[in-house]
N, CA, C, O and CB atoms as a CASP TS submission, in Angstrom:
PFRMAT TS
TARGET T0000
AUTHOR 0000-0000-0000
METHOD Language model
MODEL 1
PARENT N/A
ATOM      1  N   MET     1      -6.162   8.264   3.738  1.00  0.00           N
ATOM      2  CA  MET     1      -7.238   8.365   2.471  1.00  0.00           C
ATOM      3  C   MET     1      -6.813   7.115   2.045  1.00  0.00           C
ATOM      4  O   MET     1      -5.679   6.643   2.137  1.00  0.00           O
ATOM      5  CB  MET     1      -7.130   9.678   1.223  1.00  0.00           C
ATOM      6  N   PHE     2      -7.919   6.562   1.521  1.00  0.00           N
ATOM      7  CA  PHE     2      -8.057   5.558   0.750  1.00  0.00           C
ATOM      8  C   PHE     2      -9.040   5.715  -0.703  1.00  0.00           C
ATOM      9  O   PHE     2     -10.109   6.315  -0.814  1.00  0.00           O
ATOM     10  CB  PHE     2      -8.525   4.577   1.686  1.00  0.00           C
ATOM     11  N   GLU     3      -8.324   5.006  -1.677  1.00  0.00           N
ATOM     12  CA  GLU     3      -8.834   5.172  -3.260  1.00  0.00           C
ATOM     13  C   GLU     3      -8.471   3.694  -3.686  1.00  0.00           C
ATOM     14  O   GLU     3      -7.412   3.091  -3.513  1.00  0.00           O
ATOM     15  CB  GLU     3      -7.916   6.528  -4.333  1.00  0.00           C
ATOM     16  N   ASN     4      -9.805   3.221  -4.377  1.00  0.00           N
ATOM     17  CA  ASN     4      -9.968   2.029  -4.589  1.00  0.00           C
ATOM     18  C   ASN     4      -9.578   0.859  -3.523  1.00  0.00           C
ATOM     19  O   ASN     4      -9.062  -0.126  -4.051  1.00  0.00           O
ATOM     20  CB  ASN     4      -9.388   1.931  -5.668  1.00  0.00           C
ATOM     21  N   ASP     5      -9.685   0.823  -2.582  1.00  0.00           N
ATOM     22  CA  ASP     5      -9.344   0.032  -1.301  1.00  0.00           C
ATOM     23  C   ASP     5      -7.623   0.238  -1.192  1.00  0.00           C
ATOM     24  O   ASP     5      -7.076  -0.696  -0.606  1.00  0.00           O
ATOM     25  CB  ASP     5      -9.876  -1.792  -1.467  1.00  0.00           C
ATOM     26  N   ARG     6      -6.814   1.200  -1.617  1.00  0.00           N
ATOM     27  CA  ARG     6      -5.676   1.559  -1.667  1.00  0.00           C
ATOM     28  C   ARG     6      -5.327   2.794  -0.815  1.00  0.00           C
ATOM     29  O   ARG     6      -5.780   3.901  -1.105  1.00  0.00           O
ATOM     30  CB  ARG     6      -5.433   1.669  -2.902  1.00  0.00           C
ATOM     31  N   GLU     7      -4.522   2.591   0.229  1.00  0.00           N
ATOM     32  CA  GLU     7      -4.130   3.560   1.025  1.00  0.00           C
ATOM     33  C   GLU     7      -3.058   4.512   0.400  1.00  0.00           C
ATOM     34  O   GLU     7      -1.961   4.218  -0.075  1.00  0.00           O
ATOM     35  CB  GLU     7      -3.693   2.956   2.202  1.00  0.00           C
ATOM     36  N   ILE     8      -3.613   5.626   0.516  1.00  0.00           N
ATOM     37  CA  ILE     8      -2.770   7.081   0.164  1.00  0.00           C
ATOM     38  C   ILE     8      -2.375   7.505   1.562  1.00  0.00           C
ATOM     39  O   ILE     8      -3.208   7.407   2.464  1.00  0.00           O
ATOM     40  CB  ILE     8      -3.778   8.445  -0.666  1.00  0.00           C
ATOM     41  N   PHE     9      -1.140   7.978   1.808  1.00  0.00           N
ATOM     42  CA  PHE     9      -0.870   8.531   3.216  1.00  0.00           C
ATOM     43  C   PHE     9       0.255   9.492   2.982  1.00  0.00           C
ATOM     44  O   PHE     9       0.926   9.495   1.950  1.00  0.00           O
ATOM     45  CB  PHE     9      -0.461   7.366   4.354  1.00  0.00           C
ATOM     46  N   VAL    10       0.441  10.373   4.072  1.00  0.00           N
ATOM     47  CA  VAL    10       1.671  11.289   4.399  1.00  0.00           C
ATOM     48  C   VAL    10       2.199  10.702   5.628  1.00  0.00           C
ATOM     49  O   VAL    10       1.468  10.335   6.548  1.00  0.00           O
ATOM     50  CB  VAL    10       1.317  12.908   4.624  1.00  0.00           C
ATOM     51  N   GLU    11       3.600  10.606   5.639  1.00  0.00           N
ATOM     52  CA  GLU    11       4.499  10.298   6.909  1.00  0.00           C
ATOM     53  C   GLU    11       4.824  11.771   7.032  1.00  0.00           C
ATOM     54  O   GLU    11       5.226  12.478   6.108  1.00  0.00           O
ATOM     55  CB  GLU    11       5.946   9.151   6.734  1.00  0.00           C
ATOM     56  N   TYR    12       4.560  12.227   8.519  1.00  0.00           N
ATOM     57  CA  TYR    12       5.350  13.186   9.445  1.00  0.00           C
ATOM     58  C   TYR    12       5.688  12.976  10.746  1.00  0.00           C
ATOM     59  O   TYR    12       5.619  11.948  11.419  1.00  0.00           O
ATOM     60  CB  TYR    12       4.775  14.261   9.553  1.00  0.00           C
ATOM     61  N   GLU    13       6.114  14.228  11.060  1.00  0.00           N
ATOM     62  CA  GLU    13       6.700  14.038  12.539  1.00  0.00           C
ATOM     63  C   GLU    13       6.394  15.349  13.044  1.00  0.00           C
ATOM     64  O   GLU    13       6.698  16.187  12.195  1.00  0.00           O
ATOM     65  CB  GLU    13       8.382  13.657  12.692  1.00  0.00           C
ATOM     66  N   MET    14       5.803  15.983  14.331  1.00  0.00           N
ATOM     67  CA  MET    14       5.558  17.173  14.889  1.00  0.00           C
ATOM     68  C   MET    14       6.770  17.301  15.931  1.00  0.00           C
ATOM     69  O   MET    14       7.198  16.628  16.869  1.00  0.00           O
ATOM     70  CB  MET    14       4.082  17.237  15.501  1.00  0.00           C
ATOM     71  N   GLN    15       7.126  18.565  15.262  1.00  0.00           N
ATOM     72  CA  GLN    15       8.381  18.981  16.352  1.00  0.00           C
ATOM     73  C   GLN    15       8.158  20.528  16.960  1.00  0.00           C
ATOM     74  O   GLN    15       8.696  21.538  16.505  1.00  0.00           O
ATOM     75  CB  GLN    15      10.049  18.966  15.457  1.00  0.00           C
ATOM     76  N   GLY    16       7.443  20.483  17.842  1.00  0.00           N
ATOM     77  CA  GLY    16       7.343  21.758  18.429  1.00  0.00           C
ATOM     78  C   GLY    16       6.727  22.984  17.817  1.00  0.00           C
ATOM     79  O   GLY    16       7.229  24.107  17.870  1.00  0.00           O
ATOM     80  N   GLY    17       5.488  22.640  17.177  1.00  0.00           N
ATOM     81  CA  GLY    17       4.498  23.681  16.423  1.00  0.00           C
ATOM     82  C   GLY    17       5.199  23.555  14.944  1.00  0.00           C
ATOM     83  O   GLY    17       5.076  24.494  14.157  1.00  0.00           O
ATOM     84  N   LYS    18       5.950  22.356  14.572  1.00  0.00           N
ATOM     85  CA  LYS    18       6.327  22.289  13.356  1.00  0.00           C
ATOM     86  C   LYS    18       6.081  20.992  12.726  1.00  0.00           C
ATOM     87  O   LYS    18       6.522  20.075  13.419  1.00  0.00           O
ATOM     88  CB  LYS    18       7.568  22.640  13.299  1.00  0.00           C
ATOM     89  N   MET    19       5.470  20.579  11.538  1.00  0.00           N
ATOM     90  CA  MET    19       5.181  19.567  11.119  1.00  0.00           C
ATOM     91  C   MET    19       6.272  19.276   9.866  1.00  0.00           C
ATOM     92  O   MET    19       6.297  19.891   8.799  1.00  0.00           O
ATOM     93  CB  MET    19       3.760  19.627  10.865  1.00  0.00           C
ATOM     94  N   SER    20       7.326  17.984  10.345  1.00  0.00           N
ATOM     95  CA  SER    20       7.815  17.685   9.185  1.00  0.00           C
ATOM     96  C   SER    20       7.199  16.575   8.124  1.00  0.00           C
ATOM     97  O   SER    20       6.719  15.473   8.390  1.00  0.00           O
ATOM     98  CB  SER    20       8.991  17.396   9.522  1.00  0.00           C
ATOM     99  N   ILE    21       7.328  17.070   7.127  1.00  0.00           N
ATOM    100  CA  ILE    21       6.184  16.003   6.033  1.00  0.00           C
ATOM    101  C   ILE    21       7.766  15.213   5.375  1.00  0.00           C
ATOM    102  O   ILE    21       8.720  15.823   4.893  1.00  0.00           O
ATOM    103  CB  ILE    21       4.774  17.271   4.258  1.00  0.00           C
ATOM    104  N   PHE    22       7.658  14.025   5.518  1.00  0.00           N
ATOM    105  CA  PHE    22       8.955  13.254   4.872  1.00  0.00           C
ATOM    106  C   PHE    22       8.605  12.232   3.512  1.00  0.00           C
ATOM    107  O   PHE    22       9.334  11.971   2.555  1.00  0.00           O
ATOM    108  CB  PHE    22       9.655  12.209   6.171  1.00  0.00           C
ATOM    109  N   GLU    23       7.288  11.789   3.794  1.00  0.00           N
ATOM    110  CA  GLU    23       7.106  10.965   2.621  1.00  0.00           C
ATOM    111  C   GLU    23       5.563  11.418   1.878  1.00  0.00           C
ATOM    112  O   GLU    23       4.881  12.033   2.699  1.00  0.00           O
ATOM    113  CB  GLU    23       7.171   9.275   3.145  1.00  0.00           C
ATOM    114  N   THR    24       4.986  11.282   0.754  1.00  0.00           N
ATOM    115  CA  THR    24       3.962  11.107   0.657  1.00  0.00           C
ATOM    116  C   THR    24       3.749   9.969  -0.331  1.00  0.00           C
ATOM    117  O   THR    24       4.220   9.858  -1.464  1.00  0.00           O
ATOM    118  CB  THR    24       3.459  12.199   0.478  1.00  0.00           C
ATOM    119  N   TYR    25       2.973   9.179   0.307  1.00  0.00           N
ATOM    120  CA  TYR    25       2.561   7.697  -0.462  1.00  0.00           C
ATOM    121  C   TYR    25       1.617   7.532  -1.143  1.00  0.00           C
ATOM    122  O   TYR    25       0.585   7.507  -0.473  1.00  0.00           O
ATOM    123  CB  TYR    25       2.323   6.685   0.246  1.00  0.00           C
ATOM    124  N   VAL    26       1.406   7.346  -2.645  1.00  0.00           N
ATOM    125  CA  VAL    26       0.431   6.894  -3.335  1.00  0.00           C
ATOM    126  C   VAL    26       0.905   5.715  -4.354  1.00  0.00           C
ATOM    127  O   VAL    26       1.891   5.670  -5.090  1.00  0.00           O
ATOM    128  CB  VAL    26      -0.175   8.044  -3.970  1.00  0.00           C
ATOM    129  N   PRO    27      -0.131   4.791  -4.139  1.00  0.00           N
ATOM    130  CA  PRO    27       0.208   3.645  -4.905  1.00  0.00           C
ATOM    131  C   PRO    27       0.858   3.780  -6.508  1.00  0.00           C
ATOM    132  O   PRO    27       0.338   4.713  -7.120  1.00  0.00           O
ATOM    133  CB  PRO    27      -1.082   2.894  -4.934  1.00  0.00           C
ATOM    134  N   LEU    28       1.690   3.171  -7.136  1.00  0.00           N
ATOM    135  CA  LEU    28       2.196   3.030  -8.360  1.00  0.00           C
ATOM    136  C   LEU    28       0.848   3.169  -9.607  1.00  0.00           C
ATOM    137  O   LEU    28       0.826   4.025 -10.490  1.00  0.00           O
ATOM    138  CB  LEU    28       3.011   1.546  -8.312  1.00  0.00           C
ATOM    139  N   GLU    29       0.041   2.347  -9.440  1.00  0.00           N
ATOM    140  CA  GLU    29      -1.033   2.277 -10.073  1.00  0.00           C
ATOM    141  C   GLU    29      -2.048   3.569 -10.140  1.00  0.00           C
ATOM    142  O   GLU    29      -2.572   3.923 -11.196  1.00  0.00           O
ATOM    143  CB  GLU    29      -1.575   1.205  -9.545  1.00  0.00           C
ATOM    144  N   LEU    30      -2.287   4.315  -8.723  1.00  0.00           N
ATOM    145  CA  LEU    30      -2.965   5.218  -8.741  1.00  0.00           C
ATOM    146  C   LEU    30      -2.422   6.725  -8.882  1.00  0.00           C
ATOM    147  O   LEU    30      -3.023   7.762  -8.603  1.00  0.00           O
ATOM    148  CB  LEU    30      -3.585   4.978  -7.795  1.00  0.00           C
ATOM    149  N   ARG    31      -1.226   6.575  -9.351  1.00  0.00           N
ATOM    150  CA  ARG    31      -0.162   8.018  -9.480  1.00  0.00           C
ATOM    151  C   ARG    31      -0.865   8.835 -10.401  1.00  0.00           C
ATOM    152  O   ARG    31      -1.816   8.321 -10.990  1.00  0.00           O
ATOM    153  CB  ARG    31       1.537   7.772 -10.153  1.00  0.00           C
ATOM    154  N   GLY    32      -0.509  10.243 -10.675  1.00  0.00           N
ATOM    155  CA  GLY    32      -1.201  10.799 -12.014  1.00  0.00           C
ATOM    156  C   GLY    32      -2.748  11.120 -11.891  1.00  0.00           C
ATOM    157  O   GLY    32      -3.419  11.555 -12.827  1.00  0.00           O
ATOM    158  N   ASN    33      -3.162  10.888 -10.801  1.00  0.00           N
ATOM    159  CA  ASN    33      -4.706  11.256 -10.564  1.00  0.00           C
ATOM    160  C   ASN    33      -4.667  12.368  -9.453  1.00  0.00           C
ATOM    161  O   ASN    33      -5.778  12.646  -9.000  1.00  0.00           O
ATOM    162  CB  ASN    33      -5.689   9.859 -10.022  1.00  0.00           C
ATOM    163  N   GLY    34      -3.738  12.967  -8.997  1.00  0.00           N
ATOM    164  CA  GLY    34      -4.448  14.245  -8.078  1.00  0.00           C
ATOM    165  C   GLY    34      -4.269  13.797  -6.856  1.00  0.00           C
ATOM    166  O   GLY    34      -4.426  14.628  -5.962  1.00  0.00           O
ATOM    167  N   LEU    35      -3.891  12.363  -6.456  1.00  0.00           N
ATOM    168  CA  LEU    35      -4.080  12.071  -4.835  1.00  0.00           C
ATOM    169  C   LEU    35      -3.182  12.566  -4.129  1.00  0.00           C
ATOM    170  O   LEU    35      -3.483  13.000  -3.017  1.00  0.00           O
ATOM    171  CB  LEU    35      -4.086  10.712  -4.394  1.00  0.00           C
ATOM    172  N   ALA    36      -1.732  12.630  -4.637  1.00  0.00           N
ATOM    173  CA  ALA    36      -1.004  13.309  -3.691  1.00  0.00           C
ATOM    174  C   ALA    36      -0.981  14.374  -3.461  1.00  0.00           C
ATOM    175  O   ALA    36      -0.540  14.784  -2.387  1.00  0.00           O
ATOM    176  CB  ALA    36      -0.106  13.203  -3.720  1.00  0.00           C
ATOM    177  N   ASP    37      -1.570  15.372  -4.643  1.00  0.00           N
ATOM    178  CA  ASP    37      -1.744  16.759  -4.459  1.00  0.00           C
ATOM    179  C   ASP    37      -2.934  17.078  -3.246  1.00  0.00           C
ATOM    180  O   ASP    37      -2.848  18.012  -2.449  1.00  0.00           O
ATOM    181  CB  ASP    37      -2.146  17.380  -5.940  1.00  0.00           C
ATOM    182  N   ARG    38      -3.992  16.142  -3.295  1.00  0.00           N
ATOM    183  CA  ARG    38      -5.143  15.869  -1.954  1.00  0.00           C
ATOM    184  C   ARG    38      -4.867  16.085  -0.898  1.00  0.00           C
ATOM    185  O   ARG    38      -5.256  16.987  -0.156  1.00  0.00           O
ATOM    186  CB  ARG    38      -5.609  14.674  -1.663  1.00  0.00           C
ATOM    187  N   VAL    39      -3.926  14.993  -0.670  1.00  0.00           N
ATOM    188  CA  VAL    39      -3.565  14.335   0.874  1.00  0.00           C
ATOM    189  C   VAL    39      -2.697  15.525   1.218  1.00  0.00           C
ATOM    190  O   VAL    39      -2.759  15.947   2.372  1.00  0.00           O
ATOM    191  CB  VAL    39      -2.627  12.610   0.984  1.00  0.00           C
ATOM    192  N   ILE    40      -1.892  16.115   0.344  1.00  0.00           N
ATOM    193  CA  ILE    40      -0.819  16.768   1.127  1.00  0.00           C
ATOM    194  C   ILE    40      -1.549  18.339   1.199  1.00  0.00           C
ATOM    195  O   ILE    40      -1.190  19.117   2.082  1.00  0.00           O
ATOM    196  CB  ILE    40       0.874  16.666   0.274  1.00  0.00           C
ATOM    197  N   LEU    41      -2.714  18.773   0.085  1.00  0.00           N
ATOM    198  CA  LEU    41      -3.398  19.956   0.277  1.00  0.00           C
ATOM    199  C   LEU    41      -4.097  19.951   1.951  1.00  0.00           C
ATOM    200  O   LEU    41      -3.954  20.943   2.666  1.00  0.00           O
ATOM    201  CB  LEU    41      -4.562  20.042  -1.003  1.00  0.00           C
ATOM    202  N   ALA    42      -4.756  18.866   2.375  1.00  0.00           N
ATOM    203  CA  ALA    42      -5.346  18.430   3.542  1.00  0.00           C
ATOM    204  C   ALA    42      -4.292  18.878   4.512  1.00  0.00           C
ATOM    205  O   ALA    42      -4.529  19.706   5.391  1.00  0.00           O
ATOM    206  CB  ALA    42      -5.700  16.892   3.566  1.00  0.00           C
ATOM    207  N   ALA    43      -3.176  18.338   4.340  1.00  0.00           N
ATOM    208  CA  ALA    43      -1.797  18.525   5.379  1.00  0.00           C
ATOM    209  C   ALA    43      -1.528  19.860   5.647  1.00  0.00           C
ATOM    210  O   ALA    43      -1.176  20.201   6.776  1.00  0.00           O
ATOM    211  CB  ALA    43      -0.380  17.963   4.782  1.00  0.00           C
ATOM    212  N   PHE    44      -1.668  20.744   4.634  1.00  0.00           N
ATOM    213  CA  PHE    44      -1.484  22.112   4.494  1.00  0.00           C
ATOM    214  C   PHE    44      -2.291  23.164   5.084  1.00  0.00           C
ATOM    215  O   PHE    44      -2.045  24.269   5.567  1.00  0.00           O
ATOM    216  CB  PHE    44      -1.499  22.318   3.340  1.00  0.00           C
ATOM    217  N   GLU    45      -3.588  22.298   4.842  1.00  0.00           N
ATOM    218  CA  GLU    45      -4.756  23.462   5.418  1.00  0.00           C
ATOM    219  C   GLU    45      -4.787  22.745   7.018  1.00  0.00           C
ATOM    220  O   GLU    45      -5.070  23.537   7.917  1.00  0.00           O
ATOM    221  CB  GLU    45      -6.729  23.433   4.371  1.00  0.00           C
ATOM    222  N   TYR    46      -4.594  21.717   7.308  1.00  0.00           N
ATOM    223  CA  TYR    46      -4.553  21.853   8.950  1.00  0.00           C
ATOM    224  C   TYR    46      -3.734  22.475   9.236  1.00  0.00           C
ATOM    225  O   TYR    46      -4.041  23.350  10.046  1.00  0.00           O
ATOM    226  CB  TYR    46      -4.400  20.819   9.777  1.00  0.00           C
ATOM    227  N   CYS    47      -2.216  22.431   8.778  1.00  0.00           N
ATOM    228  CA  CYS    47      -1.389  23.326   9.762  1.00  0.00           C
ATOM    229  C   CYS    47      -1.565  24.989   9.653  1.00  0.00           C
ATOM    230  O   CYS    47      -1.116  25.782  10.480  1.00  0.00           O
ATOM    231  CB  CYS    47       0.187  22.983   9.488  1.00  0.00           C
ATOM    232  N   GLU    48      -2.243  25.302   8.568  1.00  0.00           N
ATOM    233  CA  GLU    48      -2.690  26.673   8.339  1.00  0.00           C
ATOM    234  C   GLU    48      -3.764  27.197   9.635  1.00  0.00           C
ATOM    235  O   GLU    48      -3.601  28.126  10.427  1.00  0.00           O
ATOM    236  CB  GLU    48      -3.468  26.687   6.789  1.00  0.00           C
ATOM    237  N   LEU    49      -4.667  26.426   9.536  1.00  0.00           N
ATOM    238  CA  LEU    49      -5.791  26.273  10.589  1.00  0.00           C
ATOM    239  C   LEU    49      -5.170  26.199  12.080  1.00  0.00           C
ATOM    240  O   LEU    49      -5.547  26.920  13.003  1.00  0.00           O
ATOM    241  CB  LEU    49      -6.677  24.868  10.277  1.00  0.00           C
ATOM    242  N   HIS    50      -4.307  25.360  12.158  1.00  0.00           N
ATOM    243  CA  HIS    50      -3.605  25.417  13.673  1.00  0.00           C
ATOM    244  C   HIS    50      -2.283  26.173  13.918  1.00  0.00           C
ATOM    245  O   HIS    50      -1.609  25.866  14.901  1.00  0.00           O
ATOM    246  CB  HIS    50      -3.263  23.976  14.135  1.00  0.00           C
ATOM    247  N   GLY    51      -1.927  27.028  13.178  1.00  0.00           N
ATOM    248  CA  GLY    51      -0.745  27.532  13.195  1.00  0.00           C
ATOM    249  C   GLY    51       0.441  26.940  13.080  1.00  0.00           C
ATOM    250  O   GLY    51       1.448  27.498  13.515  1.00  0.00           O
ATOM    251  N   ILE    52       0.493  25.604  12.416  1.00  0.00           N
ATOM    252  CA  ILE    52       1.575  24.826  12.288  1.00  0.00           C
ATOM    253  C   ILE    52       2.569  25.154  11.105  1.00  0.00           C
ATOM    254  O   ILE    52       2.160  25.144   9.943  1.00  0.00           O
ATOM    255  CB  ILE    52       1.092  23.534  12.197  1.00  0.00           C
ATOM    256  N   GLN    53       3.937  25.457  11.434  1.00  0.00           N
ATOM    257  CA  GLN    53       4.952  25.836  10.299  1.00  0.00           C
ATOM    258  C   GLN    53       4.913  23.981   9.485  1.00  0.00           C
ATOM    259  O   GLN    53       4.258  22.982   9.784  1.00  0.00           O
ATOM    260  CB  GLN    53       6.956  26.548  11.182  1.00  0.00           C
ATOM    261  N   VAL    54       5.884  24.231   8.469  1.00  0.00           N
ATOM    262  CA  VAL    54       6.053  23.115   7.837  1.00  0.00           C
ATOM    263  C   VAL    54       7.302  22.970   7.396  1.00  0.00           C
ATOM    264  O   VAL    54       7.900  23.897   6.849  1.00  0.00           O
ATOM    265  CB  VAL    54       5.240  22.976   6.917  1.00  0.00           C
ATOM    266  N   ILE    55       7.819  21.799   7.589  1.00  0.00           N
ATOM    267  CA  ILE    55       9.274  21.472   7.055  1.00  0.00           C
ATOM    268  C   ILE    55       9.036  20.572   5.819  1.00  0.00           C
ATOM    269  O   ILE    55       8.681  19.435   6.131  1.00  0.00           O
ATOM    270  CB  ILE    55      10.275  20.652   8.229  1.00  0.00           C
ATOM    271  N   PRO    56       9.141  20.794   4.564  1.00  0.00           N
ATOM    272  CA  PRO    56       8.713  19.934   3.650  1.00  0.00           C
ATOM    273  C   PRO    56      10.239  19.248   2.792  1.00  0.00           C
ATOM    274  O   PRO    56      10.899  19.652   1.834  1.00  0.00           O
ATOM    275  CB  PRO    56       7.581  20.843   2.659  1.00  0.00           C
ATOM    276  N   THR    57      10.354  17.964   3.761  1.00  0.00           N
ATOM    277  CA  THR    57      11.294  17.477   3.354  1.00  0.00           C
ATOM    278  C   THR    57      11.286  16.316   1.977  1.00  0.00           C
ATOM    279  O   THR    57      12.228  15.875   1.319  1.00  0.00           O
ATOM    280  CB  THR    57      11.716  17.072   4.506  1.00  0.00           C
ATOM    281  N   CYS    58       9.841  16.065   1.887  1.00  0.00           N
ATOM    282  CA  CYS    58       9.482  15.262   0.779  1.00  0.00           C
ATOM    283  C   CYS    58       9.642  16.278  -0.312  1.00  0.00           C
ATOM    284  O   CYS    58       9.469  17.495  -0.239  1.00  0.00           O
ATOM    285  CB  CYS    58       8.025  14.588   0.878  1.00  0.00           C
ATOM    286  N   THR    59      10.080  15.396  -1.553  1.00  0.00           N
ATOM    287  CA  THR    59      10.625  16.083  -2.642  1.00  0.00           C
ATOM    288  C   THR    59       9.142  16.412  -3.508  1.00  0.00           C
ATOM    289  O   THR    59       9.101  17.407  -4.232  1.00  0.00           O
ATOM    290  CB  THR    59      11.875  15.079  -3.492  1.00  0.00           C
ATOM    291  N   TYR    60       8.166  15.674  -3.401  1.00  0.00           N
ATOM    292  CA  TYR    60       6.578  16.129  -3.853  1.00  0.00           C
ATOM    293  C   TYR    60       6.337  17.350  -3.439  1.00  0.00           C
ATOM    294  O   TYR    60       5.921  18.155  -4.272  1.00  0.00           O
ATOM    295  CB  TYR    60       5.376  15.280  -3.269  1.00  0.00           C
ATOM    296  N   ILE    61       6.532  17.753  -2.121  1.00  0.00           N
ATOM    297  CA  ILE    61       6.210  18.978  -1.913  1.00  0.00           C
ATOM    298  C   ILE    61       7.085  20.122  -2.409  1.00  0.00           C
ATOM    299  O   ILE    61       6.628  21.225  -2.709  1.00  0.00           O
ATOM    300  CB  ILE    61       6.048  19.043  -0.687  1.00  0.00           C
ATOM    301  N   SER    62       8.005  19.883  -2.459  1.00  0.00           N
ATOM    302  CA  SER    62       9.374  20.954  -2.853  1.00  0.00           C
ATOM    303  C   SER    62       9.448  21.274  -4.367  1.00  0.00           C
ATOM    304  O   SER    62       9.639  22.404  -4.816  1.00  0.00           O
ATOM    305  CB  SER    62      10.983  20.198  -2.467  1.00  0.00           C
ATOM    306  N   GLU    63       9.275  20.158  -5.097  1.00  0.00           N
ATOM    307  CA  GLU    63       9.188  19.912  -6.414  1.00  0.00           C
ATOM    308  C   GLU    63       8.024  20.331  -6.978  1.00  0.00           C
ATOM    309  O   GLU    63       8.147  21.194  -7.847  1.00  0.00           O
ATOM    310  CB  GLU    63       9.367  18.681  -6.669  1.00  0.00           C
ATOM    311  N   VAL    64       6.880  19.938  -6.708  1.00  0.00           N
ATOM    312  CA  VAL    64       5.613  19.951  -7.381  1.00  0.00           C
ATOM    313  C   VAL    64       4.547  21.131  -6.422  1.00  0.00           C
ATOM    314  O   VAL    64       4.407  22.265  -6.881  1.00  0.00           O
ATOM    315  CB  VAL    64       5.000  18.195  -7.418  1.00  0.00           C
ATOM    316  N   PHE    65       4.076  20.871  -5.532  1.00  0.00           N
ATOM    317  CA  PHE    65       3.133  21.158  -4.755  1.00  0.00           C
ATOM    318  C   PHE    65       3.357  22.671  -4.453  1.00  0.00           C
ATOM    319  O   PHE    65       2.535  23.513  -4.813  1.00  0.00           O
ATOM    320  CB  PHE    65       3.110  20.234  -3.608  1.00  0.00           C
ATOM    321  N   LEU    66       4.338  22.943  -3.872  1.00  0.00           N
ATOM    322  CA  LEU    66       4.251  24.247  -3.466  1.00  0.00           C
ATOM    323  C   LEU    66       4.628  25.166  -4.891  1.00  0.00           C
ATOM    324  O   LEU    66       4.706  26.380  -4.705  1.00  0.00           O
ATOM    325  CB  LEU    66       5.298  24.475  -2.131  1.00  0.00           C
ATOM    326  N   LYS    67       4.827  24.743  -6.075  1.00  0.00           N
ATOM    327  CA  LYS    67       5.114  25.276  -7.331  1.00  0.00           C
ATOM    328  C   LYS    67       3.284  25.464  -7.918  1.00  0.00           C
ATOM    329  O   LYS    67       2.831  26.307  -8.693  1.00  0.00           O
ATOM    330  CB  LYS    67       6.312  24.039  -8.326  1.00  0.00           C
ATOM    331  N   ARG    68       2.623  24.431  -7.259  1.00  0.00           N
ATOM    332  CA  ARG    68       1.473  24.770  -7.835  1.00  0.00           C
ATOM    333  C   ARG    68       0.362  25.738  -6.552  1.00  0.00           C
ATOM    334  O   ARG    68      -0.574  26.498  -6.799  1.00  0.00           O
ATOM    335  CB  ARG    68       0.841  23.206  -8.426  1.00  0.00           C
ATOM    336  N   HIS    69       0.855  25.382  -5.391  1.00  0.00           N
ATOM    337  CA  HIS    69       0.168  26.250  -4.210  1.00  0.00           C
ATOM    338  C   HIS    69       1.122  27.623  -3.412  1.00  0.00           C
ATOM    339  O   HIS    69       1.253  27.812  -2.202  1.00  0.00           O
ATOM    340  CB  HIS    69      -0.196  25.023  -2.939  1.00  0.00           C
ATOM    341  N   GLN    70       1.469  28.123  -4.110  1.00  0.00           N
ATOM    342  CA  GLN    70       2.022  29.213  -3.511  1.00  0.00           C
ATOM    343  C   GLN    70       1.646  30.059  -2.307  1.00  0.00           C
ATOM    344  O   GLN    70       2.381  30.751  -1.603  1.00  0.00           O
ATOM    345  CB  GLN    70       2.070  29.894  -4.335  1.00  0.00           C
ATOM    346  N   GLU    71       0.270  29.840  -2.223  1.00  0.00           N
ATOM    347  CA  GLU    71      -0.645  30.378  -1.204  1.00  0.00           C
ATOM    348  C   GLU    71      -0.201  29.721   0.196  1.00  0.00           C
ATOM    349  O   GLU    71      -0.608  30.146   1.277  1.00  0.00           O
ATOM    350  CB  GLU    71      -2.235  30.029  -1.594  1.00  0.00           C
ATOM    351  N   PHE    72       0.503  28.854   0.082  1.00  0.00           N
ATOM    352  CA  PHE    72       0.897  28.021   1.310  1.00  0.00           C
ATOM    353  C   PHE    72       2.399  28.375   1.594  1.00  0.00           C
ATOM    354  O   PHE    72       2.952  27.920   2.595  1.00  0.00           O
ATOM    355  CB  PHE    72       0.701  26.346   1.044  1.00  0.00           C
ATOM    356  N   SER    73       3.076  29.218   0.677  1.00  0.00           N
ATOM    357  CA  SER    73       4.615  29.397   1.040  1.00  0.00           C
ATOM    358  C   SER    73       4.872  29.790   2.414  1.00  0.00           C
ATOM    359  O   SER    73       5.719  29.173   3.060  1.00  0.00           O
ATOM    360  CB  SER    73       5.289  30.463   0.178  1.00  0.00           C
ATOM    361  N   HIS    74       4.203  30.793   2.945  1.00  0.00           N
ATOM    362  CA  HIS    74       4.338  31.382   4.203  1.00  0.00           C
ATOM    363  C   HIS    74       4.614  30.389   5.528  1.00  0.00           C
ATOM    364  O   HIS    74       5.217  30.692   6.558  1.00  0.00           O
ATOM    365  CB  HIS    74       3.081  32.157   4.374  1.00  0.00           C
ATOM    366  N   LEU    75       3.922  28.978   5.149  1.00  0.00           N
ATOM    367  CA  LEU    75       3.893  28.223   5.881  1.00  0.00           C
ATOM    368  C   LEU    75       5.456  27.241   6.325  1.00  0.00           C
ATOM    369  O   LEU    75       5.885  26.489   7.200  1.00  0.00           O
ATOM    370  CB  LEU    75       2.807  27.650   5.352  1.00  0.00           C
ATOM    371  N   VAL    76       5.782  27.768   5.275  1.00  0.00           N
ATOM    372  CA  VAL    76       7.196  26.583   4.938  1.00  0.00           C
ATOM    373  C   VAL    76       8.482  27.369   5.718  1.00  0.00           C
ATOM    374  O   VAL    76       8.644  28.589   5.691  1.00  0.00           O
ATOM    375  CB  VAL    76       7.687  26.379   2.790  1.00  0.00           C
ATOM    376  N   VAL    77       9.345  26.418   6.405  1.00  0.00           N
ATOM    377  CA  VAL    77      10.282  26.745   6.732  1.00  0.00           C
ATOM    378  C   VAL    77      11.494  25.819   6.752  1.00  0.00           C
ATOM    379  O   VAL    77      11.350  24.630   6.467  1.00  0.00           O
ATOM    380  CB  VAL    77       9.977  27.212   7.643  1.00  0.00           C
ATOM    381  N   ALA    78      12.730  26.344   7.094  1.00  0.00           N
ATOM    382  CA  ALA    78      13.882  25.372   6.958  1.00  0.00           C
ATOM    383  C   ALA    78      13.903  24.482   7.935  1.00  0.00           C
ATOM    384  O   ALA    78      13.218  24.698   8.935  1.00  0.00           O
ATOM    385  CB  ALA    78      15.149  25.958   6.938  1.00  0.00           C
ATOM    386  N   SER    79      14.657  23.364   7.839  1.00  0.00           N
ATOM    387  CA  SER    79      14.511  22.340   8.764  1.00  0.00           C
ATOM    388  C   SER    79      15.432  22.542   9.635  1.00  0.00           C
ATOM    389  O   SER    79      15.553  21.781  10.594  1.00  0.00           O
ATOM    390  CB  SER    79      14.558  21.078   8.285  1.00  0.00           C
TER
END
């Protein structure tokens, strides 16, 4: 995803039907605008659509996203 010509991304690895998300990156000058939430929301929607479980090693997911989006908690598994 790009915003103001700056890249926002999620780093992940697929492991046998599970997506391990280990980093959400938003450039410092763009933080606080809900961009991390948008990119993680897209990842969780993809996983839900395709029956993929999520291993949330990214602190943004465990500390912020899942508190705001409890509707996705059924996708979360331990590493």
